[in-house]
C-alpha positions as CSV (number, residue, x, y, z in Angstrom):
1,M,144.3,-76.1,233.8
2,N,140.9,-74.5,233.0
3,E,137.7,-76.3,234.1
4,T,134.1,-75.6,233.4
5,T,131.7,-77.1,236.0
6,L,127.9,-76.9,236.1
7,S,126.0,-78.8,238.8
8,Y,122.3,-79.0,239.7
9,C,121.1,-76.4,237.3
10,F,118.6,-76.1,234.5
11,W,119.8,-74.9,231.1
12,Q,117.3,-74.5,228.3
13,V,117.6,-73.0,224.8
14,I,114.2,-71.6,224.0
15,D,113.1,-72.0,220.3
16,G,116.7,-72.9,219.3
17,S,117.9,-69.3,219.9
18,S,121.2,-68.6,221.6
19,S,120.7,-66.5,224.7
20,R,123.5,-64.5,226.2
21,F,123.9,-67.1,228.8
22,V,124.5,-69.9,226.3
23,T,126.9,-67.6,224.4
24,N,128.9,-67.1,227.6
25,I,128.9,-70.8,228.3
26,D,130.2,-71.3,224.7
27,D,133.1,-69.0,225.3
28,I,134.0,-70.6,228.6
29,I,133.9,-74.2,227.3
30,Q,136.0,-73.2,224.3
31,N,138.8,-72.1,226.7
32,S,138.5,-75.1,229.0
33,D,140.5,-78.3,229.3
34,R,137.9,-80.1,231.3
35,L,134.1,-80.0,231.1
36,V,132.1,-81.3,234.1
37,L,128.3,-81.3,233.8
38,Q,126.9,-83.3,236.8
39,S,123.2,-83.6,237.6
40,V,122.4,-80.9,235.1
41,R,118.8,-80.8,233.7
42,L,119.2,-79.8,230.1
43,S,116.3,-79.6,227.7
44,H,116.4,-81.5,224.4
45,E,117.5,-78.3,222.6
46,G,120.0,-77.7,225.4
47,F,121.7,-81.0,224.7
48,R,121.7,-80.1,221.0
49,E,123.4,-76.8,221.7
50,L,125.9,-78.5,223.9
51,G,126.8,-80.8,221.0
52,S,127.2,-77.9,218.7
53,I,129.5,-76.2,221.2
54,L,131.6,-79.4,221.6
55,S,132.0,-79.6,217.8
56,R,133.9,-76.3,217.9
57,C,136.1,-77.2,220.8
58,Q,139.8,-77.8,220.3
59,K,141.3,-78.1,223.9
60,I,139.0,-80.4,226.0
61,H,140.6,-83.6,227.1
62,T,138.1,-84.5,229.9
63,I,134.3,-84.7,229.7
64,N,132.2,-85.7,232.8
65,L,128.5,-85.9,232.1
66,S,127.5,-87.9,235.2
67,Y,123.9,-88.2,236.3
68,N,122.3,-86.1,233.6
69,R,119.4,-88.4,232.7
70,L,120.7,-89.0,229.2
71,E,118.5,-92.0,228.9
72,E,115.2,-90.1,228.4
73,N,115.1,-88.7,224.9
74,A,118.1,-90.1,223.0
75,E,120.3,-87.2,224.0
76,L,123.6,-89.0,223.4
77,P,123.5,-88.5,219.6
78,L,122.7,-84.8,220.1
79,I,125.8,-84.3,222.3
80,F,128.1,-86.5,220.3
81,Q,126.6,-85.7,216.9
82,S,129.8,-86.0,214.9
83,G,130.7,-89.6,214.3
84,D,133.0,-88.9,211.3
85,G,136.0,-87.8,213.4
86,A,135.2,-84.1,212.9
87,Y,135.7,-83.3,216.5
88,N,139.1,-81.6,217.0
89,F,139.6,-81.9,220.8
90,P,142.0,-84.5,222.2
91,L,139.5,-86.3,224.4
92,E,141.2,-88.6,226.9
93,I,138.7,-89.2,229.6
94,L,134.9,-89.7,229.1
95,T,132.6,-90.2,232.2
96,L,129.0,-91.1,231.6
97,K,128.3,-92.5,235.1
98,G,124.7,-92.7,236.3
99,N,123.0,-92.2,232.9
100,R,120.9,-95.2,232.4
101,F,120.9,-95.3,228.7
102,G,121.4,-99.1,228.4
103,P,122.4,-101.0,225.2
104,R,120.5,-98.5,223.0
105,G,122.7,-95.7,224.4
106,V,125.8,-97.7,223.8
107,L,124.7,-98.2,220.2
108,E,124.1,-94.4,219.9
109,L,127.5,-93.8,221.3
110,L,129.2,-96.2,218.9
111,P,130.0,-93.8,216.0
112,F,131.6,-91.3,218.4
113,L,133.7,-94.0,220.1
114,K,134.8,-95.3,216.8
115,S,136.1,-91.8,215.9
116,R,138.3,-91.7,219.0
117,T,140.9,-94.0,217.7
118,T,144.0,-92.7,219.4
119,E,143.1,-90.3,222.2
120,L,140.5,-91.8,224.5
121,Q,142.2,-93.6,227.4
122,C,139.5,-93.8,230.2
123,L,135.8,-94.7,229.7
124,D,133.4,-94.7,232.7
125,C,130.0,-96.3,231.9
126,S,129.2,-97.3,235.5
127,C,125.5,-97.3,236.5
128,C,124.3,-97.1,232.9
129,D,122.1,-100.2,232.7
130,I,124.5,-101.9,230.3
131,D,123.5,-105.6,229.9
132,D,125.1,-108.4,227.9
133,E,123.9,-106.9,224.6
134,G,125.4,-103.5,225.6
135,G,128.6,-105.3,226.5
136,R,128.7,-106.9,223.0
137,I,128.2,-103.5,221.3
138,L,130.8,-101.9,223.6
139,A,133.3,-104.6,222.7
140,E,132.8,-103.7,219.1
141,A,133.4,-100.0,219.9
142,L,136.5,-100.7,221.9
143,E,138.1,-102.3,218.8
144,F,138.5,-98.7,217.4
145,T,139.8,-97.0,220.5
146,S,142.9,-96.8,222.7
147,V,140.8,-97.2,226.0
148,K,143.0,-98.5,228.8
149,D,140.7,-97.9,231.8
150,L,137.2,-99.3,231.6
151,N,134.6,-98.9,234.4
152,L,131.4,-101.0,234.0
153,S,130.6,-101.3,237.7
154,H,127.0,-101.4,238.9
155,N,125.6,-102.6,235.6
156,P,123.4,-105.7,234.9
157,I,126.0,-107.0,232.5
158,G,126.6,-110.8,232.9
159,F,129.3,-113.3,231.9
160,R,128.2,-113.2,228.2
161,G,128.8,-109.4,228.0
162,I,132.1,-109.7,229.9
163,S,133.2,-112.6,227.6
164,S,132.5,-110.4,224.5
165,I,134.7,-107.7,226.0
166,L,137.6,-110.0,227.1
167,S,137.6,-111.8,223.7
168,S,137.8,-108.6,221.7
169,K,141.1,-107.8,220.1
170,H,141.4,-104.6,222.1
171,A,141.0,-106.3,225.5
172,T,144.7,-107.1,225.8
173,N,145.4,-103.3,225.9
174,L,143.1,-102.8,229.0
175,R,145.0,-101.5,232.1
176,S,142.1,-101.6,234.5
177,L,138.6,-103.2,234.5
178,D,136.0,-102.5,237.2
179,L,133.2,-105.0,237.4
180,I,131.9,-104.3,240.9
181,E,128.2,-105.1,241.3
182,C,128.1,-106.9,237.9
183,S,126.5,-110.4,237.6
184,I,129.5,-112.1,236.2
185,G,129.1,-115.4,238.2
186,R,131.3,-118.4,237.9
187,E,131.5,-118.3,234.1
188,G,132.7,-114.7,234.3
189,I,135.4,-115.5,236.8
190,E,136.6,-118.4,234.6
191,D,136.7,-116.0,231.6
192,I,138.9,-113.6,233.7
193,V,141.2,-116.5,234.7
194,R,141.6,-117.5,231.1
195,F,142.2,-113.9,230.1
196,L,144.9,-113.5,232.7
197,G,146.4,-116.8,231.7
198,R,147.5,-115.2,228.4
199,G,150.4,-113.8,230.4
200,N,152.5,-110.9,229.1
201,E,150.1,-110.6,226.1
202,V,147.7,-109.0,228.6
203,A,148.3,-105.5,230.0
204,L,145.7,-105.6,232.7
205,E,147.0,-104.3,236.1
206,D,143.8,-103.5,238.0
207,V,140.7,-105.7,238.2
208,S,137.7,-105.5,240.6
209,F,134.6,-107.6,240.7
210,G,131.9,-109.0,243.0
211,G,129.5,-107.4,245.5
212,K,126.3,-108.2,243.6
213,T,123.5,-108.7,246.1
214,G,122.6,-112.4,246.4
215,E,125.4,-113.6,244.1
216,V,127.8,-116.3,245.3
217,I,131.1,-117.5,243.9
218,A,132.0,-121.2,243.8
219,V,135.0,-122.0,246.1
220,E,136.7,-123.8,243.2
221,S,136.5,-120.7,241.0
222,M,138.0,-118.5,243.7
223,E,140.8,-121.0,244.3
224,I,141.6,-121.1,240.6
225,L,141.6,-117.3,240.4
226,L,143.9,-116.8,243.4
227,R,146.3,-119.5,242.2
228,S,146.4,-117.9,238.7
229,L,147.6,-114.7,240.3
230,Q,150.5,-116.1,242.3
231,N,153.0,-115.7,239.5
232,N,151.2,-113.1,237.5
233,T,153.6,-110.4,236.3
234,N,151.1,-107.6,235.6
235,I,148.3,-107.4,238.3
236,T,149.1,-104.8,240.9
237,K,145.6,-104.2,242.3
238,L,142.8,-106.7,243.0
239,A,139.5,-106.2,244.7
240,I,137.1,-109.0,245.4
241,L,133.7,-108.4,247.1
242,N,131.6,-111.6,247.3
243,K,129.9,-114.1,249.5
244,I,131.6,-117.4,248.8
245,V,129.4,-120.2,250.1
246,C,128.9,-122.8,247.4
247,S,130.9,-125.7,246.0
248,T,130.7,-127.5,242.7
249,D,132.8,-130.6,243.5
250,G,130.7,-132.3,246.2
251,Y,131.7,-130.5,249.4
252,D,128.9,-129.4,251.6
253,D,130.9,-128.4,254.7
254,E,130.8,-124.6,254.8
255,T,133.6,-124.5,257.4
256,L,135.8,-126.5,255.1
257,M,134.9,-124.3,252.1
258,R,135.7,-121.1,254.0
259,Q,139.0,-122.5,255.1
260,R,139.9,-123.5,251.6
261,V,139.4,-119.9,250.4
262,A,141.2,-118.5,253.5
263,D,144.2,-120.8,252.7
264,A,144.2,-119.6,249.0
265,V,144.2,-115.9,250.2
266,M,147.1,-116.5,252.5
267,K,149.1,-118.2,249.8
268,L,148.5,-115.1,247.6
269,I,149.6,-112.7,250.4
270,C,152.7,-114.8,251.4
271,D,153.7,-114.9,247.7
272,T,154.9,-111.3,248.1
273,S,157.2,-112.1,251.1
274,S,160.9,-111.7,251.0
275,F,161.3,-115.5,251.1
276,Q,159.2,-115.9,247.9
277,A,161.1,-113.0,246.4
278,L,164.3,-114.8,247.0
279,C,162.8,-117.8,245.3
280,Q,162.3,-115.7,242.2
281,S,158.6,-115.1,242.6
282,N,157.2,-112.9,239.8
283,H,154.3,-111.6,241.8
284,T,153.6,-107.9,241.5
285,L,150.3,-107.5,243.5
286,G,150.5,-104.3,245.5
287,Y,146.9,-103.8,246.7
288,F,144.5,-106.5,247.7
289,L,140.9,-105.8,248.9
290,F,139.1,-109.0,249.9
291,N,135.6,-108.6,251.3
292,A,133.9,-111.9,251.9
293,P,131.9,-111.9,255.2
294,Q,131.8,-115.6,255.5
295,V,135.5,-116.2,255.1
296,Y,137.7,-115.7,258.2
297,I,141.3,-114.7,257.8
298,A,143.3,-115.0,261.0
299,P,144.8,-111.5,261.9
300,E,147.9,-113.1,263.3
301,K,148.6,-114.8,260.0
302,V,148.3,-111.6,258.1
303,R,150.6,-109.8,260.6
304,K,153.2,-112.6,260.1
305,A,153.0,-112.2,256.4
306,F,153.5,-108.4,256.7
307,H,156.4,-109.0,259.1
308,I,158.2,-111.2,256.6
309,N,157.2,-108.9,253.7
310,R,158.8,-105.9,255.4
311,R,162.2,-107.5,254.8
312,A,161.7,-107.6,251.1
313,D,163.9,-105.7,248.7
314,L,161.3,-103.0,247.9
315,S,163.4,-101.7,245.0
316,V,162.7,-105.0,243.2
317,H,159.6,-106.3,244.9
318,K,156.6,-104.3,245.9
319,K,155.4,-104.3,249.5
320,L,151.8,-105.6,249.7
321,R,149.2,-103.2,251.0
322,C,146.4,-105.5,252.0
323,K,143.0,-104.6,253.2
324,L,141.1,-107.7,254.4
325,Q,137.4,-107.4,255.3
326,S,136.0,-110.6,256.7
């Protein structure tokens, strides 16, 4: 595998002319499978030259353009200037992390994404200032792609943007969805529950959410989510990072609310035990990260669940790898 990596450098094409350096870069990129440009300060013309080079590539399957300040002068159209499918490289992974281009950038990227109808599998738009409007535009773009892994973590996108994505026709093809540090709230969790409730129609295996500073999740929403996963046949990895301190059904006893969530978590863990397996449980959860500082999970109960689980028939039923932070 050939990889071109440039980090923390400044590349500028003066007056649009191609220096020997740019020519060499052109040759290197043409013979690379992966292009990684992280924290590279390109000029406006430098981005244009990069787009021109990419238009002639035929081998690249991975492009990583993390933290390149693509938000400043509408550089995305310069890089991905061919929206008519003229690109010949089989792009599978596109990482745009840390470029705060917002909904305008998603709109500028739309023609390129629509041209990636069969190849693109992984799209990382974390830390890109994508809000609900950006989510709506992205949902439109995904209709034309084969994206299976979508990372929208650390964006201001809320439940409306998430709802747009989950209600799109393509959403059932998603394999992983990362919403860590997104403001999805109770409505967003309910959308996820409804989405997972579509059963085998949904391919989602890996979902992560929570962690937004100051955001809380209603106890009832968490209980519904955890119950919905007990017989889910697809989810193998679940990460939840949230403070869970509020209730919508009249309870105001924090100790009781925390215990309710702890009980729901334990039911989910024990659902992977050999006893449940013998009872024909369909649960497939293989990794569970639960970080809710206000919810206490008794270590001895977790150890007991693991002790039972070790007896499971691992050829049929996955052993749970659980990381509880409380």
